[in-house]
HTML snippet that shows the backbone in 3Dmol.js (N, CA, C, O; Angstrom):
<script src="https://3Dmol.org/build/3Dmol-min.js"></script>
<div id="view" style="width:600px;height:400px;position:relative"></div>
<script>
const pdb = `
ATOM      1  N   UNK A   1    -117.181  73.369  62.309  1.00  0.00           N
ATOM      2  CA  UNK A   1    -115.865  73.680  62.152  1.00  0.00           C
ATOM      3  C   UNK A   1    -115.166  73.514  63.541  1.00  0.00           C
ATOM      4  O   UNK A   1    -115.662  73.983  64.566  1.00  0.00           O
ATOM      5  N   UNK A   2    -114.042  72.853  63.520  1.00  0.00           N
ATOM      6  CA  UNK A   2    -113.308  72.677  64.760  1.00  0.00           C
ATOM      7  C   UNK A   2    -112.002  73.748  64.725  1.00  0.00           C
ATOM      8  O   UNK A   2    -111.148  73.773  63.840  1.00  0.00           O
ATOM      9  N   UNK A   3    -112.061  74.616  65.893  1.00  0.00           N
ATOM     10  CA  UNK A   3    -110.858  75.440  65.975  1.00  0.00           C
ATOM     11  C   UNK A   3    -109.931  74.973  67.067  1.00  0.00           C
ATOM     12  O   UNK A   3    -110.254  74.412  68.113  1.00  0.00           O
ATOM     13  N   UNK A   4    -108.632  75.325  66.616  1.00  0.00           N
ATOM     14  CA  UNK A   4    -107.641  75.030  67.484  1.00  0.00           C
ATOM     15  C   UNK A   4    -107.612  75.965  68.617  1.00  0.00           C
ATOM     16  O   UNK A   4    -107.557  77.172  68.384  1.00  0.00           O
ATOM     17  N   UNK A   5    -107.650  75.425  70.080  1.00  0.00           N
ATOM     18  CA  UNK A   5    -107.909  75.962  71.124  1.00  0.00           C
ATOM     19  C   UNK A   5    -106.561  76.681  71.286  1.00  0.00           C
ATOM     20  O   UNK A   5    -106.689  77.723  71.930  1.00  0.00           O
ATOM     21  N   UNK A   6    -105.384  76.439  70.911  1.00  0.00           N
ATOM     22  CA  UNK A   6    -104.068  77.142  71.154  1.00  0.00           C
ATOM     23  C   UNK A   6    -104.054  78.323  70.237  1.00  0.00           C
ATOM     24  O   UNK A   6    -103.141  79.111  70.484  1.00  0.00           O
ATOM     25  N   UNK A   7    -104.854  78.652  69.219  1.00  0.00           N
ATOM     26  CA  UNK A   7    -104.871  79.767  68.386  1.00  0.00           C
ATOM     27  C   UNK A   7    -105.731  80.841  68.975  1.00  0.00           C
ATOM     28  O   UNK A   7    -105.929  81.911  68.399  1.00  0.00           O
ATOM     29  N   UNK A   8    -106.298  80.485  70.287  1.00  0.00           N
ATOM     30  CA  UNK A   8    -107.155  81.639  70.914  1.00  0.00           C
ATOM     31  C   UNK A   8    -106.120  82.308  72.019  1.00  0.00           C
ATOM     32  O   UNK A   8    -105.298  81.753  72.748  1.00  0.00           O
ATOM     33  N   UNK A   9    -106.467  83.718  71.870  1.00  0.00           N
ATOM     34  CA  UNK A   9    -105.897  84.648  72.957  1.00  0.00           C
ATOM     35  C   UNK A   9    -106.895  85.249  73.753  1.00  0.00           C
ATOM     36  O   UNK A   9    -107.749  85.840  73.092  1.00  0.00           O
ATOM     37  N   UNK A  10    -107.038  85.273  74.975  1.00  0.00           N
ATOM     38  CA  UNK A  10    -107.988  85.969  75.724  1.00  0.00           C
ATOM     39  C   UNK A  10    -107.490  86.956  76.420  1.00  0.00           C
ATOM     40  O   UNK A  10    -106.482  86.716  77.084  1.00  0.00           O
ATOM     41  N   UNK A  11    -108.032  88.216  76.440  1.00  0.00           N
ATOM     42  CA  UNK A  11    -107.775  89.416  77.016  1.00  0.00           C
ATOM     43  C   UNK A  11    -108.758  90.087  77.807  1.00  0.00           C
ATOM     44  O   UNK A  11    -109.783  90.445  77.227  1.00  0.00           O
ATOM     45  N   UNK A  12    -108.631  90.324  79.033  1.00  0.00           N
ATOM     46  CA  UNK A  12    -109.544  90.851  80.150  1.00  0.00           C
ATOM     47  C   UNK A  12    -109.188  92.226  80.472  1.00  0.00           C
ATOM     48  O   UNK A  12    -108.078  92.399  80.976  1.00  0.00           O
ATOM     49  N   UNK A  13    -110.018  93.340  80.246  1.00  0.00           N
ATOM     50  CA  UNK A  13    -109.550  94.716  80.652  1.00  0.00           C
ATOM     51  C   UNK A  13    -110.920  95.326  80.981  1.00  0.00           C
ATOM     52  O   UNK A  13    -111.669  95.748  80.100  1.00  0.00           O
ATOM     53  N   UNK A  14    -111.261  95.357  82.505  1.00  0.00           N
ATOM     54  CA  UNK A  14    -112.377  95.955  82.958  1.00  0.00           C
ATOM     55  C   UNK A  14    -113.716  95.212  82.414  1.00  0.00           C
ATOM     56  O   UNK A  14    -113.956  94.021  82.606  1.00  0.00           O
ATOM     57  N   UNK A  15    -114.571  96.144  81.680  1.00  0.00           N
ATOM     58  CA  UNK A  15    -115.750  95.503  81.173  1.00  0.00           C
ATOM     59  C   UNK A  15    -115.634  94.802  79.715  1.00  0.00           C
ATOM     60  O   UNK A  15    -116.566  94.268  79.113  1.00  0.00           O
ATOM     61  N   UNK A  16    -114.409  94.908  79.314  1.00  0.00           N
ATOM     62  CA  UNK A  16    -114.114  94.297  78.085  1.00  0.00           C
ATOM     63  C   UNK A  16    -113.520  93.009  78.100  1.00  0.00           C
ATOM     64  O   UNK A  16    -112.700  92.794  78.992  1.00  0.00           O
ATOM     65  N   UNK A  17    -113.793  92.054  77.234  1.00  0.00           N
ATOM     66  CA  UNK A  17    -113.259  90.490  77.228  1.00  0.00           C
ATOM     67  C   UNK A  17    -113.155  90.394  75.733  1.00  0.00           C
ATOM     68  O   UNK A  17    -114.109  90.396  74.955  1.00  0.00           O
ATOM     69  N   UNK A  18    -111.649  90.294  75.370  1.00  0.00           N
ATOM     70  CA  UNK A  18    -111.442  90.287  73.812  1.00  0.00           C
ATOM     71  C   UNK A  18    -111.001  88.721  73.653  1.00  0.00           C
ATOM     72  O   UNK A  18    -110.258  88.205  74.488  1.00  0.00           O
ATOM     73  N   UNK A  19    -111.474  88.042  72.600  1.00  0.00           N
ATOM     74  CA  UNK A  19    -110.974  86.753  72.293  1.00  0.00           C
ATOM     75  C   UNK A  19    -110.522  86.959  70.946  1.00  0.00           C
ATOM     76  O   UNK A  19    -111.288  87.475  70.132  1.00  0.00           O
ATOM     77  N   UNK A  20    -109.116  86.539  70.556  1.00  0.00           N
ATOM     78  CA  UNK A  20    -108.578  86.807  69.262  1.00  0.00           C
ATOM     79  C   UNK A  20    -108.051  85.470  68.832  1.00  0.00           C
ATOM     80  O   UNK A  20    -107.300  84.803  69.544  1.00  0.00           O
ATOM     81  N   UNK A  21    -108.524  85.047  67.479  1.00  0.00           N
ATOM     82  CA  UNK A  21    -107.987  83.718  66.945  1.00  0.00           C
ATOM     83  C   UNK A  21    -107.202  84.028  65.652  1.00  0.00           C
ATOM     84  O   UNK A  21    -107.547  84.789  64.749  1.00  0.00           O
ATOM     85  N   UNK A  22    -106.170  83.349  65.735  1.00  0.00           N
ATOM     86  CA  UNK A  22    -105.228  83.691  64.563  1.00  0.00           C
ATOM     87  C   UNK A  22    -105.317  82.529  63.622  1.00  0.00           C
ATOM     88  O   UNK A  22    -105.087  81.391  64.030  1.00  0.00           O
ATOM     89  N   UNK A  23    -105.658  82.784  62.321  1.00  0.00           N
ATOM     90  CA  UNK A  23    -105.711  81.787  61.243  1.00  0.00           C
ATOM     91  C   UNK A  23    -105.224  82.305  60.003  1.00  0.00           C
ATOM     92  O   UNK A  23    -105.676  83.366  59.573  1.00  0.00           O
ATOM     93  N   UNK A  24    -104.307  81.634  59.357  1.00  0.00           N
ATOM     94  CA  UNK A  24    -103.656  81.995  58.116  1.00  0.00           C
ATOM     95  C   UNK A  24    -103.361  83.573  57.999  1.00  0.00           C
ATOM     96  O   UNK A  24    -103.779  84.303  57.099  1.00  0.00           O
ATOM     97  N   UNK A  25    -102.564  83.950  59.083  1.00  0.00           N
ATOM     98  CA  UNK A  25    -101.929  85.480  59.508  1.00  0.00           C
ATOM     99  C   UNK A  25    -102.964  86.279  59.252  1.00  0.00           C
ATOM    100  O   UNK A  25    -102.667  87.257  58.566  1.00  0.00           O
ATOM    101  N   UNK A  26    -104.379  86.167  59.658  1.00  0.00           N
ATOM    102  CA  UNK A  26    -105.496  86.935  59.940  1.00  0.00           C
ATOM    103  C   UNK A  26    -105.858  86.854  61.361  1.00  0.00           C
ATOM    104  O   UNK A  26    -105.811  85.799  61.994  1.00  0.00           O
ATOM    105  N   UNK A  27    -106.210  87.951  61.839  1.00  0.00           N
ATOM    106  CA  UNK A  27    -106.890  87.984  63.167  1.00  0.00           C
ATOM    107  C   UNK A  27    -108.284  88.037  62.999  1.00  0.00           C
ATOM    108  O   UNK A  27    -108.850  88.635  62.084  1.00  0.00           O
ATOM    109  N   UNK A  28    -108.955  87.254  64.109  1.00  0.00           N
ATOM    110  CA  UNK A  28    -110.482  87.264  64.075  1.00  0.00           C
ATOM    111  C   UNK A  28    -110.916  87.450  65.446  1.00  0.00           C
ATOM    112  O   UNK A  28    -110.440  86.743  66.335  1.00  0.00           O
ATOM    113  N   UNK A  29    -111.713  88.275  65.671  1.00  0.00           N
ATOM    114  CA  UNK A  29    -112.045  88.640  67.067  1.00  0.00           C
ATOM    115  C   UNK A  29    -113.492  88.594  67.471  1.00  0.00           C
ATOM    116  O   UNK A  29    -114.458  88.921  66.782  1.00  0.00           O
ATOM    117  N   UNK A  30    -113.480  88.088  68.824  1.00  0.00           N
ATOM    118  CA  UNK A  30    -115.004  88.320  69.536  1.00  0.00           C
ATOM    119  C   UNK A  30    -114.611  89.323  70.676  1.00  0.00           C
ATOM    120  O   UNK A  30    -113.743  89.133  71.528  1.00  0.00           O
ATOM    121  N   UNK A  31    -115.336  90.322  70.546  1.00  0.00           N
ATOM    122  CA  UNK A  31    -115.145  91.438  71.727  1.00  0.00           C
ATOM    123  C   UNK A  31    -116.486  91.513  72.496  1.00  0.00           C
ATOM    124  O   UNK A  31    -117.526  91.882  71.948  1.00  0.00           O
ATOM    125  N   UNK A  32    -116.397  91.101  73.947  1.00  0.00           N
ATOM    126  CA  UNK A  32    -117.553  91.305  74.678  1.00  0.00           C
ATOM    127  C   UNK A  32    -117.304  92.702  75.348  1.00  0.00           C
ATOM    128  O   UNK A  32    -116.236  93.133  75.782  1.00  0.00           O
ATOM    129  N   UNK A  33    -118.655  93.369  75.331  1.00  0.00           N
ATOM    130  CA  UNK A  33    -118.400  94.890  76.071  1.00  0.00           C
ATOM    131  C   UNK A  33    -119.560  94.692  76.856  1.00  0.00           C
ATOM    132  O   UNK A  33    -120.618  94.261  76.397  1.00  0.00           O
ATOM    133  N   UNK A  34    -119.344  95.039  78.175  1.00  0.00           N
ATOM    134  CA  UNK A  34    -120.421  94.911  79.316  1.00  0.00           C
ATOM    135  C   UNK A  34    -120.824  93.676  79.910  1.00  0.00           C
ATOM    136  O   UNK A  34    -120.078  92.731  79.655  1.00  0.00           O
ATOM    137  N   UNK A  35    -121.702  93.465  80.556  1.00  0.00           N
ATOM    138  CA  UNK A  35    -122.116  92.324  81.465  1.00  0.00           C
ATOM    139  C   UNK A  35    -123.426  91.910  81.219  1.00  0.00           C
ATOM    140  O   UNK A  35    -124.225  92.816  80.980  1.00  0.00           O
ATOM    141  N   UNK A  36    -123.868  90.692  81.221  1.00  0.00           N
ATOM    142  CA  UNK A  36    -125.114  90.221  81.424  1.00  0.00           C
ATOM    143  C   UNK A  36    -126.043  90.768  80.163  1.00  0.00           C
ATOM    144  O   UNK A  36    -125.610  90.685  79.013  1.00  0.00           O
ATOM    145  N   UNK A  37    -127.189  91.262  80.413  1.00  0.00           N
ATOM    146  CA  UNK A  37    -128.269  91.619  79.401  1.00  0.00           C
ATOM    147  C   UNK A  37    -127.841  92.936  78.785  1.00  0.00           C
ATOM    148  O   UNK A  37    -128.394  93.341  77.763  1.00  0.00           O
ATOM    149  N   UNK A  38    -126.838  93.638  79.398  1.00  0.00           N
ATOM    150  CA  UNK A  38    -126.316  94.825  78.789  1.00  0.00           C
ATOM    151  C   UNK A  38    -125.142  94.665  77.911  1.00  0.00           C
ATOM    152  O   UNK A  38    -124.604  95.639  77.384  1.00  0.00           O
ATOM    153  N   UNK A  39    -124.769  93.555  77.761  1.00  0.00           N
ATOM    154  CA  UNK A  39    -123.703  93.164  76.980  1.00  0.00           C
ATOM    155  C   UNK A  39    -123.756  93.088  75.454  1.00  0.00           C
ATOM    156  O   UNK A  39    -124.592  92.364  74.914  1.00  0.00           O
ATOM    157  N   UNK A  40    -122.901  93.804  74.752  1.00  0.00           N
ATOM    158  CA  UNK A  40    -122.804  93.797  73.314  1.00  0.00           C
ATOM    159  C   UNK A  40    -121.631  92.820  72.950  1.00  0.00           C
ATOM    160  O   UNK A  40    -120.701  92.675  73.744  1.00  0.00           O
ATOM    161  N   UNK A  41    -121.671  92.094  71.660  1.00  0.00           N
ATOM    162  CA  UNK A  41    -120.735  91.239  71.229  1.00  0.00           C
ATOM    163  C   UNK A  41    -120.345  91.703  69.875  1.00  0.00           C
ATOM    164  O   UNK A  41    -121.126  91.592  68.930  1.00  0.00           O
ATOM    165  N   UNK A  42    -119.076  92.256  69.744  1.00  0.00           N
ATOM    166  CA  UNK A  42    -118.593  92.713  68.333  1.00  0.00           C
ATOM    167  C   UNK A  42    -117.887  91.552  67.790  1.00  0.00           C
ATOM    168  O   UNK A  42    -117.060  90.994  68.511  1.00  0.00           O
ATOM    169  N   UNK A  43    -118.096  91.148  66.683  1.00  0.00           N
ATOM    170  CA  UNK A  43    -117.434  90.032  65.840  1.00  0.00           C
ATOM    171  C   UNK A  43    -116.640  90.788  64.536  1.00  0.00           C
ATOM    172  O   UNK A  43    -117.299  91.604  63.892  1.00  0.00           O
ATOM    173  N   UNK A  44    -115.629  90.597  64.254  1.00  0.00           N
ATOM    174  CA  UNK A  44    -114.778  91.191  63.175  1.00  0.00           C
ATOM    175  C   UNK A  44    -113.553  90.529  62.841  1.00  0.00           C
ATOM    176  O   UNK A  44    -113.104  89.689  63.621  1.00  0.00           O
ATOM    177  N   UNK A  45    -112.922  90.825  61.708  1.00  0.00           N
ATOM    178  CA  UNK A  45    -111.607  90.357  61.436  1.00  0.00           C
ATOM    179  C   UNK A  45    -110.669  91.612  61.215  1.00  0.00           C
ATOM    180  O   UNK A  45    -111.163  92.733  61.093  1.00  0.00           O
ATOM    181  N   UNK A  46    -109.476  91.426  61.172  1.00  0.00           N
ATOM    182  CA  UNK A  46    -108.477  92.436  60.956  1.00  0.00           C
ATOM    183  C   UNK A  46    -107.704  92.714  62.087  1.00  0.00           C
ATOM    184  O   UNK A  46    -106.792  91.943  62.386  1.00  0.00           O
ATOM    185  N   UNK A  47    -107.997  93.948  62.917  1.00  0.00           N
ATOM    186  CA  UNK A  47    -107.315  94.274  64.149  1.00  0.00           C
ATOM    187  C   UNK A  47    -108.149  95.057  64.874  1.00  0.00           C
ATOM    188  O   UNK A  47    -109.184  95.442  64.332  1.00  0.00           O
ATOM    189  N   UNK A  48    -107.876  95.412  66.139  1.00  0.00           N
ATOM    190  CA  UNK A  48    -108.459  96.293  67.041  1.00  0.00           C
ATOM    191  C   UNK A  48    -108.610  97.715  66.426  1.00  0.00           C
ATOM    192  O   UNK A  48    -109.531  98.461  66.756  1.00  0.00           O
ATOM    193  N   UNK A  49    -107.713  98.031  65.570  1.00  0.00           N
ATOM    194  CA  UNK A  49    -107.724  99.360  65.033  1.00  0.00           C
ATOM    195  C   UNK A  49    -108.282  99.451  63.580  1.00  0.00           C
ATOM    196  O   UNK A  49    -108.520 100.536  63.050  1.00  0.00           O
ATOM    197  N   UNK A  50    -108.458  98.367  63.026  1.00  0.00           N
ATOM    198  CA  UNK A  50    -108.874  98.137  61.768  1.00  0.00           C
ATOM    199  C   UNK A  50    -109.911  97.025  61.603  1.00  0.00           C
ATOM    200  O   UNK A  50    -109.651  96.005  60.965  1.00  0.00           O
ATOM    201  N   UNK A  51    -111.062  97.238  62.176  1.00  0.00           N
ATOM    202  CA  UNK A  51    -112.315  96.303  62.230  1.00  0.00           C
ATOM    203  C   UNK A  51    -112.824  96.190  60.806  1.00  0.00           C
ATOM    204  O   UNK A  51    -113.305  97.158  60.217  1.00  0.00           O
ATOM    205  N   UNK A  52    -112.693  94.857  60.209  1.00  0.00           N
ATOM    206  CA  UNK A  52    -113.111  94.542  58.954  1.00  0.00           C
ATOM    207  C   UNK A  52    -114.363  93.765  59.158  1.00  0.00           C
ATOM    208  O   UNK A  52    -114.401  92.931  60.063  1.00  0.00           O
ATOM    209  N   UNK A  53    -115.532  94.001  58.281  1.00  0.00           N
ATOM    210  CA  UNK A  53    -116.782  93.079  58.436  1.00  0.00           C
ATOM    211  C   UNK A  53    -117.347  93.024  59.806  1.00  0.00           C
ATOM    212  O   UNK A  53    -117.718  91.936  60.247  1.00  0.00           O
ATOM    213  N   UNK A  54    -117.447  94.152  60.548  1.00  0.00           N
ATOM    214  CA  UNK A  54    -118.023  94.224  61.967  1.00  0.00           C
ATOM    215  C   UNK A  54    -119.376  93.869  61.954  1.00  0.00           C
ATOM    216  O   UNK A  54    -120.178  94.334  61.144  1.00  0.00           O
ATOM    217  N   UNK A  55    -119.696  92.933  62.964  1.00  0.00           N
ATOM    218  CA  UNK A  55    -121.212  92.774  63.185  1.00  0.00           C
ATOM    219  C   UNK A  55    -121.337  93.004  64.901  1.00  0.00           C
ATOM    220  O   UNK A  55    -120.452  92.583  65.646  1.00  0.00           O
ATOM    221  N   UNK A  56    -122.386  93.626  65.346  1.00  0.00           N
ATOM    222  CA  UNK A  56    -122.515  93.674  66.505  1.00  0.00           C
ATOM    223  C   UNK A  56    -124.067  93.072  67.028  1.00  0.00           C
ATOM    224  O   UNK A  56    -125.116  93.369  66.457  1.00  0.00           O
ATOM    225  N   UNK A  57    -123.998  92.412  67.909  1.00  0.00           N
ATOM    226  CA  UNK A  57    -125.070  91.657  68.422  1.00  0.00           C
ATOM    227  C   UNK A  57    -125.160  91.488  70.068  1.00  0.00           C
ATOM    228  O   UNK A  57    -124.166  91.645  70.777  1.00  0.00           O
ATOM    229  N   UNK A  58    -126.461  91.152  70.591  1.00  0.00           N
ATOM    230  CA  UNK A  58    -126.375  90.630  71.961  1.00  0.00           C
ATOM    231  C   UNK A  58    -126.560  89.271  72.070  1.00  0.00           C
ATOM    232  O   UNK A  58    -126.434  88.754  73.180  1.00  0.00           O
ATOM    233  N   UNK A  59    -126.894  88.470  70.912  1.00  0.00           N
ATOM    234  CA  UNK A  59    -127.064  87.019  70.939  1.00  0.00           C
ATOM    235  C   UNK A  59    -125.835  86.310  70.728  1.00  0.00           C
ATOM    236  O   UNK A  59    -125.173  86.482  69.706  1.00  0.00           O
ATOM    237  N   UNK A  60    -125.468  85.453  71.721  1.00  0.00           N
ATOM    238  CA  UNK A  60    -124.181  84.767  71.653  1.00  0.00           C
ATOM    239  C   UNK A  60    -124.178  83.625  70.436  1.00  0.00           C
ATOM    240  O   UNK A  60    -123.124  83.420  69.833  1.00  0.00           O
ATOM    241  N   UNK A  61    -125.176  83.018  70.155  1.00  0.00           N
ATOM    242  CA  UNK A  61    -125.176  81.925  69.147  1.00  0.00           C
ATOM    243  C   UNK A  61    -125.045  82.803  67.838  1.00  0.00           C
ATOM    244  O   UNK A  61    -124.264  82.396  66.978  1.00  0.00           O
ATOM    245  N   UNK A  62    -125.703  83.902  67.629  1.00  0.00           N
ATOM    246  CA  UNK A  62    -125.460  84.730  66.464  1.00  0.00           C
ATOM    247  C   UNK A  62    -124.226  85.248  66.271  1.00  0.00           C
ATOM    248  O   UNK A  62    -123.812  85.467  65.132  1.00  0.00           O
ATOM    249  N   UNK A  63    -123.523  85.493  67.338  1.00  0.00           N
ATOM    250  CA  UNK A  63    -122.030  86.088  67.381  1.00  0.00           C
ATOM    251  C   UNK A  63    -121.090  84.741  66.762  1.00  0.00           C
ATOM    252  O   UNK A  63    -120.343  84.848  65.789  1.00  0.00           O
ATOM    253  N   UNK A  64    -121.273  83.647  67.435  1.00  0.00           N
ATOM    254  CA  UNK A  64    -120.437  82.561  67.139  1.00  0.00           C
ATOM    255  C   UNK A  64    -120.579  82.042  65.721  1.00  0.00           C
ATOM    256  O   UNK A  64    -119.647  81.671  65.008  1.00  0.00           O
ATOM    257  N   UNK A  65    -121.935  82.067  65.390  1.00  0.00           N
ATOM    258  CA  UNK A  65    -122.161  81.716  63.804  1.00  0.00           C
ATOM    259  C   UNK A  65    -121.474  82.540  62.910  1.00  0.00           C
ATOM    260  O   UNK A  65    -120.779  82.104  61.992  1.00  0.00           O
ATOM    261  N   UNK A  66    -121.677  83.885  63.189  1.00  0.00           N
ATOM    262  CA  UNK A  66    -120.872  84.970  62.365  1.00  0.00           C
ATOM    263  C   UNK A  66    -119.443  84.901  62.454  1.00  0.00           C
ATOM    264  O   UNK A  66    -118.799  85.199  61.448  1.00  0.00           O
ATOM    265  N   UNK A  67    -118.797  84.525  63.590  1.00  0.00           N
ATOM    266  CA  UNK A  67    -117.475  84.344  63.667  1.00  0.00           C
ATOM    267  C   UNK A  67    -116.983  83.143  62.780  1.00  0.00           C
ATOM    268  O   UNK A  67    -115.995  83.255  62.055  1.00  0.00           O
ATOM    269  N   UNK A  68    -117.785  81.891  62.883  1.00  0.00           N
ATOM    270  CA  UNK A  68    -117.383  80.914  62.059  1.00  0.00           C
ATOM    271  C   UNK A  68    -117.575  81.228  60.438  1.00  0.00           C
ATOM    272  O   UNK A  68    -116.861  80.718  59.575  1.00  0.00           O
ATOM    273  N   UNK A  69    -118.462  81.985  60.220  1.00  0.00           N
ATOM    274  CA  UNK A  69    -118.589  82.516  58.844  1.00  0.00           C
ATOM    275  C   UNK A  69    -117.452  83.363  58.265  1.00  0.00           C
ATOM    276  O   UNK A  69    -117.089  83.307  57.090  1.00  0.00           O
ATOM    277  N   UNK A  70    -116.919  84.166  59.225  1.00  0.00           N
ATOM    278  CA  UNK A  70    -115.743  85.076  58.717  1.00  0.00           C
ATOM    279  C   UNK A  70    -114.511  84.151  58.577  1.00  0.00           C
ATOM    280  O   UNK A  70    -113.607  84.519  57.826  1.00  0.00           O
ATOM    281  N   UNK A  71    -114.400  82.939  59.263  1.00  0.00           N
ATOM    282  CA  UNK A  71    -113.358  82.095  59.134  1.00  0.00           C
ATOM    283  C   UNK A  71    -113.184  81.267  57.824  1.00  0.00           C
ATOM    284  O   UNK A  71    -112.101  80.772  57.509  1.00  0.00           O
ATOM    285  N   UNK A  72    -114.503  81.131  56.963  1.00  0.00           N
ATOM    286  CA  UNK A  72    -114.594  80.339  55.902  1.00  0.00           C
ATOM    287  C   UNK A  72    -113.857  81.016  54.875  1.00  0.00           C
ATOM    288  O   UNK A  72    -113.759  80.517  53.754  1.00  0.00           O
TER     289      UNK A  72
END
`;
const viewer = $3Dmol.createViewer("view");
viewer.addModel(pdb, "pdb");
viewer.setStyle({}, {cartoon: {color: "spectrum"}});
viewer.zoomTo();
viewer.render();
</script>
């Protein structure tokens, strides 16, 4: 799946890095919490206040694969 780079918004706040991708009026999120081996990656759609289909992992590849699954 090819994603449009212009649809990504990156926000950094301390130990949080949030990538939001807008598609068909829906927000899709990759949220990185922490650093290095202590980092968790939350993947979900909806909004930061309404996290739908949330998955948490430490594996980057698993997170990206789930992110793409949500977009389908």
